[in-house]
PAMAR-56941 format. One record per residue: residue number from 1; x, y, z of N, C-alpha, C in turn. Coordinates in nm, 2 decimals, always signed. Atoms other than C-alpha are relative to their C-alpha. Example, Ala and Ser with C-alpha at 12.3 -4.5 7.8 and 13.67 -1.06 7.14 Angstrom:
BEGIN
(1, (+0.09, -0.12, +0.00), (+1.23, -0.45, +0.78), (+0.09, +0.12, +0.00))
(2, (-0.09, -0.11, +0.00), (+1.37, -0.11, +0.71), (-0.08, +0.11, +0.08))
//
This chain:
BEGIN
(1, (+0.08, -0.12, +0.00), (+0.00, +0.00, +0.00), (+0.09, +0.12, +0.00))
(2, (-0.06, -0.13, +0.00), (+0.13, +0.34, -0.10), (-0.10, +0.10, +0.06))
(3, (+0.09, -0.10, -0.06), (+0.00, +0.65, +0.07), (+0.03, +0.13, -0.07))
(4, (-0.01, -0.13, +0.07), (-0.07, +0.97, -0.12), (-0.08, +0.10, +0.08))
(5, (+0.08, -0.11, -0.06), (-0.20, +1.31, -0.01), (-0.02, +0.11, -0.09))
(6, (+0.04, -0.12, +0.07), (-0.38, +1.60, -0.16), (-0.11, +0.07, +0.08))
(7, (+0.10, -0.08, -0.08), (-0.59, +1.88, -0.01), (-0.06, +0.10, -0.10))
(8, (+0.06, -0.11, +0.07), (-0.82, +2.15, -0.14), (-0.04, -0.04, -0.14))
(9, (+0.06, +0.04, +0.13), (-0.99, +1.97, -0.42), (-0.10, +0.10, -0.05))
(10, (+0.10, -0.11, +0.04), (-1.26, +2.24, -0.42), (-0.09, -0.05, -0.12))
(11, (+0.08, +0.05, +0.11), (-1.48, +2.02, -0.64), (-0.13, +0.08, -0.01))
(12, (+0.12, -0.08, +0.03), (-1.77, +2.20, -0.81), (-0.09, -0.07, -0.09))
(13, (+0.10, +0.07, +0.08), (-1.96, +1.93, -0.99), (-0.14, +0.03, +0.05))
(14, (+0.13, -0.03, -0.06), (-2.24, +2.00, -0.75), (-0.04, +0.14, +0.00))
(15, (+0.02, -0.14, -0.01), (-2.20, +2.37, -0.77), (+0.09, +0.07, -0.10))
(16, (-0.09, -0.05, +0.11), (-2.05, +2.48, -1.11), (+0.03, +0.15, +0.01))
(17, (-0.03, -0.15, -0.01), (-2.08, +2.85, -1.03), (+0.12, +0.03, +0.09))
(18, (-0.11, -0.02, -0.10), (-1.81, +2.80, -0.76), (+0.13, -0.06, -0.05))
(19, (-0.12, +0.06, +0.06), (-1.55, +2.65, -1.00), (+0.12, +0.09, +0.04))
(20, (-0.12, -0.07, -0.04), (-1.20, +2.75, -0.89), (+0.07, +0.06, -0.13))
(21, (-0.06, -0.06, +0.12), (-1.12, +2.84, -1.26), (-0.02, +0.16, +0.01))
(22, (+0.02, -0.14, -0.02), (-1.25, +3.18, -1.15), (+0.13, +0.07, +0.05))
(23, (-0.11, -0.06, -0.06), (-0.92, +3.23, -0.97), (+0.13, +0.00, -0.08))
(24, (-0.11, -0.01, +0.09), (-0.69, +3.22, -1.27), (+0.04, -0.12, -0.07))
(25, (-0.04, +0.11, +0.09), (-0.52, +3.01, -1.53), (+0.06, -0.13, +0.07))
(26, (-0.05, +0.12, -0.07), (-0.35, +2.78, -1.28), (-0.11, -0.10, +0.03))
(27, (+0.11, +0.09, -0.03), (-0.69, +2.64, -1.20), (-0.08, -0.05, -0.12))
(28, (+0.07, +0.04, +0.12), (-0.80, +2.58, -1.56), (-0.01, -0.15, -0.01))
(29, (+0.02, +0.14, +0.01), (-0.94, +2.23, -1.59), (+0.05, -0.08, +0.12))
(30, (-0.06, +0.05, -0.11), (-0.83, +2.16, -1.24), (-0.06, -0.14, +0.04))
(31, (+0.06, +0.13, -0.04), (-1.08, +1.88, -1.17), (+0.05, -0.12, -0.10))
(32, (-0.05, +0.10, +0.10), (-0.97, +1.70, -1.49), (+0.15, -0.03, +0.03))
(33, (-0.14, +0.02, -0.03), (-0.60, +1.75, -1.39), (+0.01, -0.10, +0.12))
(34, (+0.00, +0.09, -0.12), (-0.67, +1.59, -1.05), (-0.03, -0.15, -0.04))
(35, (+0.04, +0.13, +0.04), (-0.84, +1.29, -1.21), (+0.11, -0.07, -0.08))
(36, (-0.10, +0.06, +0.09), (-0.57, +1.24, -1.48), (+0.12, -0.04, +0.09))
(37, (-0.12, +0.03, -0.08), (-0.28, +1.26, -1.23), (-0.03, -0.12, +0.10))
(38, (+0.04, +0.10, -0.10), (-0.47, +1.04, -0.97), (+0.01, -0.14, -0.07))
(39, (+0.01, +0.13, +0.07), (-0.53, +0.76, -1.23), (+0.14, -0.05, -0.04))
(40, (-0.14, +0.04, +0.04), (-0.16, +0.76, -1.33), (+0.07, -0.07, +0.11))
(41, (-0.09, +0.05, -0.11), (-0.03, +0.67, -0.99), (-0.07, -0.08, +0.11))
(42, (+0.07, +0.06, -0.11), (-0.30, +0.56, -0.74), (-0.06, -0.13, -0.05))
(43, (+0.06, +0.13, +0.03), (-0.40, +0.19, -0.74), (-0.10, -0.03, +0.11))
(44, (+0.11, +0.03, -0.09), (-0.69, +0.03, -0.57), (+0.04, -0.03, +0.14))
(45, (-0.05, +0.04, -0.13), (-0.48, -0.10, -0.28), (+0.06, +0.12, +0.07))
(46, (-0.06, -0.12, -0.06), (-0.34, +0.25, -0.21), (-0.10, +0.08, +0.09))
(47, (+0.07, -0.09, -0.09), (-0.45, +0.52, +0.04), (+0.02, +0.14, -0.04))
(48, (-0.01, -0.14, +0.04), (-0.52, +0.88, -0.04), (-0.06, +0.09, +0.12))
(49, (+0.04, -0.08, -0.11), (-0.54, +1.14, +0.24), (-0.04, +0.14, -0.05))
(50, (+0.06, -0.12, +0.05), (-0.76, +1.44, +0.16), (-0.03, +0.10, +0.11))
(51, (+0.01, -0.09, -0.12), (-0.71, +1.73, +0.41), (-0.08, +0.12, -0.02))
(52, (+0.10, -0.10, -0.01), (-1.02, +1.93, +0.37), (-0.02, +0.09, -0.13))
(53, (+0.05, -0.08, +0.12), (-1.19, +2.18, +0.13), (-0.02, -0.09, -0.12))
(54, (+0.03, +0.11, +0.09), (-1.33, +1.89, -0.06), (-0.10, +0.04, -0.11))
(55, (+0.11, -0.03, +0.09), (-1.65, +2.03, -0.21), (-0.06, +0.13, +0.03))
(56, (+0.07, -0.13, -0.02), (-1.82, +2.36, -0.27), (-0.15, -0.01, +0.03))
(57, (+0.14, +0.01, -0.04), (-2.16, +2.22, -0.19), (-0.03, +0.06, +0.13))
(58, (+0.04, -0.06, -0.13), (-2.36, +2.37, +0.09), (-0.08, -0.10, +0.08))
(59, (+0.07, +0.10, -0.07), (-2.56, +2.06, +0.18), (+0.06, -0.14, -0.04))
(60, (-0.06, +0.14, +0.01), (-2.46, +1.69, +0.22), (-0.06, -0.06, -0.13))
(61, (+0.05, +0.07, +0.11), (-2.70, +1.57, -0.05), (+0.06, +0.05, -0.13))
(62, (-0.07, -0.06, +0.11), (-2.52, +1.80, -0.30), (+0.15, -0.05, +0.00))
(63, (-0.14, +0.04, -0.01), (-2.17, +1.72, -0.17), (+0.02, -0.15, -0.05))
(64, (-0.01, +0.14, +0.04), (-2.25, +1.35, -0.24), (+0.03, -0.01, -0.15))
(65, (-0.03, +0.01, +0.14), (-2.22, +1.43, -0.61), (+0.15, +0.01, -0.02))
(66, (-0.14, -0.01, +0.00), (-1.86, +1.54, -0.55), (+0.07, -0.12, +0.06))
(67, (-0.06, +0.12, -0.07), (-1.79, +1.25, -0.31), (-0.01, -0.12, -0.09))
(68, (+0.01, +0.11, +0.09), (-1.92, +1.00, -0.56), (+0.11, +0.01, -0.11))
(69, (-0.11, -0.02, +0.10), (-1.66, +1.15, -0.81), (+0.13, -0.06, +0.06))
(70, (-0.12, +0.05, -0.07), (-1.39, +1.08, -0.55), (-0.01, -0.16, +0.01))
(71, (+0.02, +0.14, -0.01), (-1.54, +0.73, -0.50), (+0.04, -0.07, -0.13))
(72, (-0.03, +0.06, +0.13), (-1.50, +0.66, -0.87), (+0.15, -0.02, -0.03))
(73, (-0.14, +0.01, +0.02), (-1.12, +0.70, -0.84), (+0.06, -0.11, +0.08))
(74, (-0.06, +0.11, -0.07), (-0.89, +0.42, -0.73), (+0.05, +0.04, +0.14))
(75, (-0.05, -0.02, -0.13), (-0.78, +0.37, -0.37), (-0.10, +0.02, +0.11))
(76, (+0.07, -0.04, -0.12), (-0.91, +0.41, -0.02), (+0.03, +0.14, +0.03))
(77, (-0.02, -0.15, -0.03), (-0.96, +0.77, +0.09), (-0.04, +0.03, +0.14))
(78, (+0.03, -0.05, -0.14), (-0.96, +0.94, +0.43), (-0.01, +0.15, -0.01))
(79, (+0.02, -0.14, +0.01), (-1.10, +1.29, +0.46), (-0.02, +0.07, +0.14))
(80, (+0.04, -0.09, -0.12), (-1.12, +1.57, +0.72), (-0.07, +0.12, -0.05))
(81, (+0.08, -0.12, +0.04), (-1.32, +1.89, +0.72), (+0.09, +0.12, -0.02))
(82, (-0.07, -0.12, +0.02), (-1.18, +2.21, +0.57), (-0.09, +0.12, +0.04))
(83, (+0.08, -0.12, -0.04), (-1.30, +2.57, +0.64), (-0.11, +0.03, -0.10))
(84, (+0.11, -0.03, +0.10), (-1.51, +2.57, +0.32), (-0.09, -0.12, -0.02))
(85, (+0.08, +0.11, +0.01), (-1.67, +2.23, +0.37), (-0.13, +0.02, +0.08))
(86, (+0.13, -0.04, -0.08), (-2.01, +2.39, +0.48), (-0.10, -0.12, +0.00))
(87, (+0.09, +0.11, +0.01), (-2.19, +2.07, +0.38), (+0.02, -0.11, +0.10))
(88, (-0.04, +0.10, -0.10), (-2.02, +1.86, +0.65), (-0.10, -0.01, +0.11))
(89, (+0.10, +0.01, -0.11), (-2.30, +1.73, +0.89), (+0.07, -0.06, +0.12))
(90, (-0.06, +0.07, -0.12), (-2.26, +1.55, +1.22), (+0.07, -0.12, -0.05))
(91, (-0.09, +0.11, +0.05), (-2.00, +1.27, +1.19), (-0.08, -0.13, -0.01))
(92, (+0.08, +0.12, +0.01), (-2.26, +1.00, +1.25), (-0.08, +0.00, -0.13))
(93, (+0.07, -0.01, +0.12), (-2.47, +1.12, +0.97), (+0.09, -0.01, -0.13))
(94, (-0.09, +0.01, +0.11), (-2.17, +1.16, +0.74), (+0.05, -0.14, -0.02))
(95, (-0.06, +0.13, +0.02), (-2.03, +0.82, +0.80), (-0.11, -0.10, -0.06))
(96, (+0.11, +0.08, +0.06), (-2.37, +0.67, +0.71), (-0.02, +0.02, -0.15))
(97, (+0.02, -0.04, +0.13), (-2.38, +0.86, +0.39), (+0.12, -0.02, -0.10))
(98, (-0.12, +0.01, +0.08), (-2.02, +0.82, +0.27), (+0.01, -0.12, -0.09))
(99, (-0.03, +0.12, +0.09), (-1.94, +0.60, -0.03), (+0.10, -0.10, +0.06))
(100, (-0.08, +0.11, -0.07), (-1.76, +0.27, +0.06), (+0.15, +0.03, +0.01))
(101, (-0.14, -0.02, -0.01), (-1.41, +0.38, -0.02), (+0.05, +0.12, +0.07))
(102, (-0.03, -0.12, -0.07), (-1.42, +0.70, +0.18), (-0.03, -0.01, +0.15))
(103, (+0.02, +0.00, -0.15), (-1.37, +0.73, +0.56), (+0.03, +0.14, +0.04))
(104, (-0.01, -0.14, -0.06), (-1.39, +1.05, +0.77), (+0.05, -0.01, +0.14))
(105, (-0.05, -0.01, -0.14), (-1.20, +1.15, +1.08), (-0.06, +0.13, +0.06))
(106, (+0.05, -0.12, -0.08), (-1.36, +1.38, +1.34), (+0.00, -0.05, +0.15))
(107, (+0.00, +0.03, -0.14), (-1.27, +1.35, +1.71), (+0.03, -0.15, +0.02))
(108, (-0.04, +0.14, -0.01), (-1.13, +1.00, +1.65), (+0.12, -0.03, -0.08))
(109, (-0.12, +0.04, +0.08), (-0.85, +0.81, +1.48), (-0.04, -0.13, -0.08))
(110, (+0.03, +0.11, +0.09), (-0.84, +0.54, +1.21), (+0.13, -0.08, -0.02))
(111, (-0.11, +0.09, +0.03), (-0.61, +0.24, +1.17), (-0.02, -0.07, -0.13))
(112, (+0.01, +0.07, +0.12), (-0.54, +0.10, +0.83), (+0.14, -0.07, -0.02))
(113, (-0.12, +0.08, +0.00), (-0.28, -0.18, +0.82), (+0.09, +0.05, +0.11))
(114, (-0.10, -0.04, -0.11), (+0.03, -0.05, +1.01), (+0.00, +0.16, +0.00))
(115, (+0.01, -0.15, +0.00), (-0.08, +0.32, +0.97), (-0.11, +0.04, +0.10))
(116, (+0.10, -0.06, -0.08), (-0.27, +0.52, +1.23), (-0.02, +0.14, -0.03))
(117, (+0.02, -0.13, +0.05), (-0.43, +0.84, +1.13), (-0.09, +0.08, +0.10))
(118, (+0.08, -0.09, -0.08), (-0.56, +1.13, +1.35), (-0.02, +0.13, -0.07))
(119, (+0.00, -0.13, +0.07), (-0.66, +1.48, +1.26), (-0.12, +0.09, +0.04))
(120, (+0.11, -0.10, -0.02), (-0.88, +1.79, +1.28), (+0.03, +0.12, -0.10))
(121, (-0.01, -0.11, +0.09), (-0.94, +2.11, +1.08), (+0.11, +0.10, +0.04))
(122, (-0.08, -0.12, -0.06), (-0.74, +2.36, +1.30), (-0.06, +0.13, -0.05))
(123, (+0.04, -0.13, +0.04), (-0.77, +2.73, +1.23), (+0.11, +0.09, -0.01))
(124, (-0.11, -0.10, -0.01), (-0.57, +3.05, +1.19), (+0.04, +0.02, +0.14))
(125, (-0.06, -0.02, -0.13), (-0.34, +3.11, +1.48), (+0.08, +0.13, +0.00))
(126, (-0.08, -0.12, -0.01), (-0.17, +3.43, +1.60), (+0.15, -0.03, +0.01))
(127, (-0.15, +0.03, -0.02), (+0.16, +3.24, +1.64), (+0.08, +0.03, -0.12))
(128, (-0.08, -0.01, +0.12), (+0.26, +3.27, +1.28), (-0.10, +0.05, -0.12))
(129, (+0.08, -0.05, +0.11), (+0.15, +3.41, +0.94), (+0.07, -0.05, -0.13))
(130, (-0.06, +0.04, +0.12), (+0.21, +3.31, +0.58), (-0.01, +0.11, -0.11))
(131, (+0.03, -0.11, +0.09), (+0.14, +3.65, +0.42), (+0.12, +0.02, -0.10))
(132, (-0.12, -0.02, +0.09), (+0.50, +3.68, +0.28), (+0.02, -0.11, -0.10))
(133, (-0.02, +0.12, +0.09), (+0.47, +3.34, +0.11), (-0.11, -0.01, -0.11))
(134, (+0.12, +0.01, +0.09), (+0.14, +3.41, -0.08), (-0.01, +0.12, -0.09))
(135, (+0.04, -0.10, +0.09), (+0.07, +3.61, -0.39), (-0.15, +0.03, +0.02))
(136, (+0.14, -0.02, -0.04), (-0.25, +3.75, -0.24), (-0.09, +0.04, -0.11))
(137, (+0.11, -0.04, +0.10), (-0.56, +3.76, -0.45), (-0.13, +0.01, +0.08))
(138, (+0.13, -0.01, -0.07), (-0.87, +3.90, -0.28), (-0.11, -0.08, -0.06))
(139, (+0.11, +0.08, +0.05), (-1.17, +3.68, -0.30), (-0.13, +0.08, +0.01))
(140, (+0.12, -0.09, +0.00), (-1.47, +3.89, -0.41), (-0.12, -0.07, +0.06))
(141, (+0.11, +0.07, -0.05), (-1.70, +3.62, -0.28), (-0.01, +0.01, +0.15))
(142, (+0.00, -0.01, -0.14), (-1.60, +3.68, +0.08), (-0.02, +0.15, +0.04))
(143, (+0.03, -0.14, -0.05), (-1.73, +3.98, +0.28), (+0.03, -0.01, +0.15))
(144, (-0.03, -0.01, -0.14), (-1.59, +4.08, +0.62), (-0.07, +0.12, +0.06))
(145, (+0.08, -0.11, -0.05), (-1.84, +4.29, +0.81), (+0.02, +0.02, +0.15))
(146, (-0.03, -0.02, -0.14), (-1.68, +4.27, +1.16), (+0.14, +0.05, +0.01))
(147, (-0.13, -0.07, -0.01), (-1.39, +4.47, +1.28), (+0.12, -0.10, +0.04))
(148, (-0.12, +0.08, -0.01), (-1.03, +4.34, +1.31), (+0.01, -0.06, +0.14))
(149, (-0.02, +0.05, -0.13), (-1.03, +4.30, +1.69), (-0.10, -0.12, +0.03))
(150, (+0.10, +0.11, -0.01), (-1.35, +4.09, +1.69), (+0.05, -0.12, -0.07))
(151, (-0.05, +0.12, +0.08), (-1.20, +3.87, +1.42), (+0.11, -0.07, +0.07))
(152, (-0.11, +0.07, -0.07), (-0.88, +3.81, +1.62), (-0.05, -0.08, +0.12))
(153, (+0.06, +0.07, -0.12), (-1.09, +3.72, +1.93), (-0.06, -0.13, -0.04))
(154, (+0.06, +0.13, +0.05), (-1.29, +3.47, +1.73), (+0.10, -0.10, -0.05))
(155, (-0.11, +0.08, +0.05), (-0.98, +3.34, +1.56), (+0.06, -0.08, +0.12))
(156, (-0.07, +0.07, -0.11), (-0.82, +3.26, +1.90), (-0.09, -0.10, +0.06))
(157, (+0.09, +0.10, -0.06), (-1.13, +3.09, +2.04), (-0.02, -0.12, -0.09))
(158, (+0.01, +0.11, +0.09), (-1.18, +2.88, +1.73), (+0.12, -0.09, +0.00))
(159, (-0.12, +0.07, +0.00), (-0.82, +2.78, +1.72), (+0.02, -0.09, +0.13))
(160, (-0.01, +0.08, -0.12), (-0.82, +2.67, +2.09), (-0.10, -0.12, +0.00))
(161, (+0.09, +0.11, +0.01), (-1.13, +2.46, +2.03), (+0.05, -0.11, -0.09))
(162, (-0.06, +0.10, +0.09), (-0.96, +2.29, +1.74), (+0.12, -0.07, +0.06))
(163, (-0.11, +0.07, -0.07), (-0.65, +2.22, +1.95), (-0.06, -0.11, +0.09))
(164, (+0.06, +0.10, -0.09), (-0.88, +2.04, +2.20), (-0.05, -0.12, -0.08))
(165, (+0.04, +0.11, +0.08), (-1.03, +1.84, +1.92), (+0.11, -0.08, -0.05))
(166, (-0.11, +0.08, +0.04), (-0.69, +1.74, +1.80), (+0.05, -0.09, +0.11))
(167, (-0.04, +0.08, -0.11), (-0.60, +1.63, +2.15), (-0.09, -0.13, +0.01))
(168, (+0.09, +0.11, +0.00), (-0.91, +1.41, +2.15), (+0.03, -0.11, -0.10))
(169, (-0.04, +0.09, +0.11), (-0.81, +1.26, +1.82), (+0.13, -0.07, +0.03))
(170, (-0.13, +0.06, -0.02), (-0.45, +1.20, +1.92), (+0.00, -0.10, +0.12))
(171, (+0.01, +0.10, -0.11), (-0.56, +1.02, +2.24), (-0.04, -0.13, -0.06))
(172, (+0.05, +0.12, +0.05), (-0.71, +0.76, +2.01), (+0.09, -0.06, -0.11))
(173, (-0.09, +0.05, +0.10), (-0.41, +0.72, +1.78), (+0.07, -0.12, +0.06))
(174, (-0.07, +0.13, -0.04), (-0.23, +0.38, +1.79), (+0.14, +0.04, +0.06))
(175, (-0.12, -0.03, -0.07), (+0.06, +0.40, +2.04), (+0.11, -0.10, -0.03))
(176, (-0.10, +0.10, +0.03), (+0.24, +0.09, +1.91), (+0.12, +0.05, -0.07))
(177, (-0.12, -0.06, +0.06), (+0.60, +0.16, +1.83), (+0.02, -0.04, -0.15))
(178, (-0.02, +0.04, +0.14), (+0.58, -0.03, +1.50), (-0.10, +0.06, -0.10))
(179, (+0.11, -0.07, +0.08), (+0.29, +0.19, +1.37), (+0.05, +0.14, -0.05))
(180, (-0.02, -0.13, +0.05), (+0.34, +0.49, +1.15), (-0.12, +0.09, +0.03))
(181, (+0.11, -0.09, -0.05), (+0.14, +0.78, +1.30), (+0.00, +0.12, -0.09))
(182, (+0.02, -0.11, +0.09), (+0.00, +1.04, +1.06), (-0.11, +0.09, +0.05))
(183, (+0.11, -0.09, -0.04), (-0.20, +1.35, +1.14), (-0.03, +0.09, -0.12))
(184, (+0.06, -0.08, +0.10), (-0.42, +1.53, +0.89), (-0.06, +0.13, +0.06))
(185, (+0.07, -0.12, -0.04), (-0.50, +1.90, +0.94), (-0.03, +0.08, -0.13))
(186, (+0.03, -0.08, +0.12), (-0.65, +2.15, +0.70), (+0.09, +0.12, +0.01))
(187, (-0.09, -0.11, -0.01), (-0.47, +2.46, +0.83), (+0.14, -0.05, +0.04))
(188, (-0.14, +0.04, -0.04), (-0.09, +2.44, +0.87), (+0.02, +0.00, +0.15))
(189, (-0.02, +0.01, -0.15), (+0.02, +2.33, +1.22), (+0.12, +0.07, +0.05))
(190, (-0.13, -0.05, -0.03), (+0.35, +2.51, +1.21), (+0.04, +0.11, -0.10))
(191, (-0.04, -0.10, +0.09), (+0.52, +2.81, +1.05), (+0.10, -0.06, -0.11))
(192, (-0.09, +0.05, +0.10), (+0.73, +2.77, +0.73), (+0.14, -0.01, +0.05))
(193, (-0.14, +0.01, -0.06), (+1.05, +2.83, +0.93), (+0.01, -0.10, +0.11))
(194, (+0.01, +0.11, -0.10), (+0.94, +2.54, +1.16), (+0.04, +0.04, +0.14))
(195, (-0.01, -0.03, -0.14), (+0.95, +2.73, +1.48), (-0.10, -0.08, +0.08))
(196, (+0.10, +0.07, -0.08), (+0.78, +2.55, +1.77), (-0.13, +0.07, +0.01))
(197, (+0.13, -0.06, -0.01), (+0.41, +2.60, +1.79), (-0.08, -0.09, +0.10))
(198, (+0.09, +0.08, -0.09), (+0.13, +2.48, +2.02), (-0.03, -0.14, -0.06))
(199, (+0.03, +0.13, +0.06), (+0.04, +2.21, +1.77), (+0.12, -0.09, -0.03))
(200, (-0.12, +0.08, +0.02), (+0.39, +2.10, +1.68), (+0.04, -0.07, +0.12))
(201, (-0.03, +0.06, -0.13), (+0.46, +2.04, +2.05), (-0.09, -0.12, +0.03))
(202, (+0.10, +0.11, -0.02), (+0.14, +1.83, +2.07), (+0.03, -0.12, -0.09))
(203, (-0.03, +0.11, +0.09), (+0.24, +1.63, +1.77), (+0.12, -0.08, +0.04))
(204, (-0.12, +0.06, -0.05), (+0.58, +1.56, +1.92), (-0.03, -0.09, +0.12))
(205, (+0.04, +0.07, -0.12), (+0.42, +1.45, +2.25), (-0.05, -0.14, -0.04))
(206, (+0.06, +0.13, +0.04), (+0.23, +1.18, +2.06), (+0.08, -0.07, -0.10))
(207, (-0.09, +0.07, +0.09), (+0.52, +1.08, +1.85), (-0.05, -0.02, -0.14))
(208, (+0.05, +0.01, +0.13), (+0.36, +1.16, +1.52), (+0.12, +0.00, -0.10))
(209, (-0.10, +0.01, +0.10), (+0.57, +1.08, +1.21), (-0.01, +0.10, -0.11))
(210, (+0.03, -0.08, +0.11), (+0.40, +1.28, +0.94), (-0.12, +0.08, +0.02))
(211, (+0.12, -0.08, +0.00), (+0.16, +1.57, +0.92), (-0.02, +0.06, -0.13))
(212, (+0.04, -0.06, +0.13), (-0.02, +1.66, +0.60), (-0.11, +0.10, +0.01))
(213, (+0.09, -0.11, -0.02), (-0.22, +1.98, +0.55), (-0.01, +0.07, -0.13))
(214, (+0.02, -0.08, +0.12), (-0.34, +2.23, +0.29), (-0.03, +0.14, +0.04))
(215, (+0.06, -0.14, -0.03), (-0.54, +2.56, +0.30), (+0.07, +0.11, -0.08))
(216, (-0.07, -0.11, +0.06), (-0.26, +2.77, +0.15), (+0.00, -0.01, -0.15))
(217, (+0.00, +0.00, +0.14), (-0.29, +2.88, -0.21), (+0.08, +0.12, -0.05))
(218, (-0.08, -0.10, +0.06), (-0.10, +3.10, -0.45), (+0.14, +0.02, +0.06))
(219, (-0.13, -0.01, -0.06), (+0.23, +3.02, -0.29), (+0.11, +0.05, -0.10))
(220, (-0.09, -0.06, +0.09), (+0.52, +3.22, -0.43), (+0.14, -0.06, +0.00))
(221, (-0.13, +0.08, +0.00), (+0.80, +2.96, -0.37), (-0.03, -0.15, -0.02))
(222, (+0.01, +0.14, +0.04), (+0.86, +2.60, -0.47), (+0.01, -0.09, +0.12))
(223, (-0.02, +0.09, -0.12), (+0.97, +2.46, -0.13), (-0.06, +0.07, +0.12))
(224, (+0.06, -0.04, -0.12), (+0.77, +2.49, +0.19), (+0.01, -0.10, +0.11))
(225, (+0.00, +0.09, -0.12), (+0.80, +2.34, +0.54), (+0.12, -0.10, -0.01))
(226, (-0.11, +0.09, -0.01), (+1.02, +2.03, +0.59), (-0.01, -0.09, +0.12))
(227, (+0.00, +0.10, -0.11), (+1.12, +1.81, +0.89), (+0.05, +0.07, +0.13))
(228, (-0.04, -0.06, -0.12), (+1.14, +1.92, +1.25), (-0.03, -0.11, +0.12))
(229, (+0.01, +0.09, -0.11), (+1.21, +1.69, +1.55), (-0.07, -0.13, -0.04))
(230, (+0.05, +0.13, +0.05), (+1.14, +1.37, +1.35), (-0.14, +0.00, -0.05))
(231, (+0.13, -0.01, +0.06), (+0.81, +1.50, +1.21), (+0.01, +0.06, -0.14))
(232, (+0.00, -0.05, +0.13), (+0.77, +1.55, +0.84), (-0.13, +0.09, -0.02))
(233, (+0.12, -0.09, +0.02), (+0.54, +1.85, +0.76), (-0.01, +0.02, -0.16))
(234, (+0.02, +0.00, +0.14), (+0.39, +1.83, +0.41), (-0.12, +0.09, -0.04))
(235, (+0.10, -0.08, +0.05), (+0.19, +2.11, +0.24), (-0.06, -0.07, -0.13))
(236, (+0.05, +0.08, +0.11), (-0.05, +1.93, +0.00), (-0.12, +0.07, -0.07))
(237, (+0.10, -0.08, +0.08), (-0.28, +2.21, -0.14), (+0.01, -0.04, -0.14))
(238, (+0.00, +0.06, +0.13), (-0.38, +2.09, -0.48), (+0.08, +0.09, -0.10))
(239, (-0.08, -0.09, +0.10), (-0.24, +2.40, -0.67), (+0.15, +0.00, +0.03))
(240, (-0.14, +0.00, -0.04), (+0.09, +2.38, -0.47), (+0.07, -0.12, -0.06))
(241, (-0.06, +0.13, +0.05), (+0.14, +2.02, -0.58), (-0.04, -0.03, -0.15))
(242, (+0.04, +0.01, +0.14), (+0.02, +2.08, -0.94), (-0.11, -0.10, -0.02))
(243, (+0.12, +0.09, +0.01), (-0.30, +1.89, -0.88), (+0.04, -0.15, -0.01))
(244, (-0.05, +0.14, +0.02), (-0.10, +1.57, -0.85), (+0.03, -0.06, +0.14))
(245, (-0.02, +0.06, -0.14), (-0.13, +1.36, -0.53), (+0.14, -0.04, +0.02))
(246, (-0.14, +0.03, -0.03), (+0.21, +1.32, -0.36), (+0.01, -0.12, +0.09))
(247, (-0.03, +0.11, -0.09), (+0.35, +1.01, -0.21), (+0.07, +0.05, +0.12))
(248, (-0.05, -0.07, -0.12), (+0.41, +1.11, +0.15), (+0.13, -0.06, +0.05))
(249, (-0.12, +0.06, -0.04), (+0.71, +0.88, +0.19), (+0.12, +0.03, -0.10))
(250, (-0.11, -0.04, +0.10), (+0.91, +1.02, -0.11), (+0.09, +0.11, +0.06))
//
């Protein structure tokens, strides 16, 4: 079994008006690019980790159109929620509705062969910023009608809640020394210069081997993140990896 990772599929089969092609030429035919690249390398026995922002749907019944598209591709898939996955219902309802090859993580962990996977969405943190690494493009679809201080307060509260959710998930990860422990987050858990963070210290405590994540787009450099204290940090946003799932052990 090989393990691949990709995030931020932003599928819009269920909601064509939200196609990411709106954001420039790099996104042209992005859904077809993902499918083509996926079929070239992923086999039925492989595993693909999808770290959030999966579908632009607003309701589960519509998101299932996009999830069935993922189901049609080879391999087993594991998903977590991203900040744009508005369709994501209660985990019990979601697990009942998911196609057979897709599993979801929320406040739990999942063992597949000698791999144990935990994860949560996370959120923006005041510990670090990625502004200098991004060619910023304002999103005309987003409107901010609350002032900056309120936003910072909300940001801190949501982040702390997500850290608690990560702790719950990590408590359920397999502690066996012969198991490879992987954490999926949507937001990056650490800065690009790999300074200690609240989340990185937590991952070290639970002896995590690899953390995959996404969320960042329009990155202005080819190399990001790396390894810190025996944990490999991999940015897998689809546009950053050219819409081509990466083998996390390469």
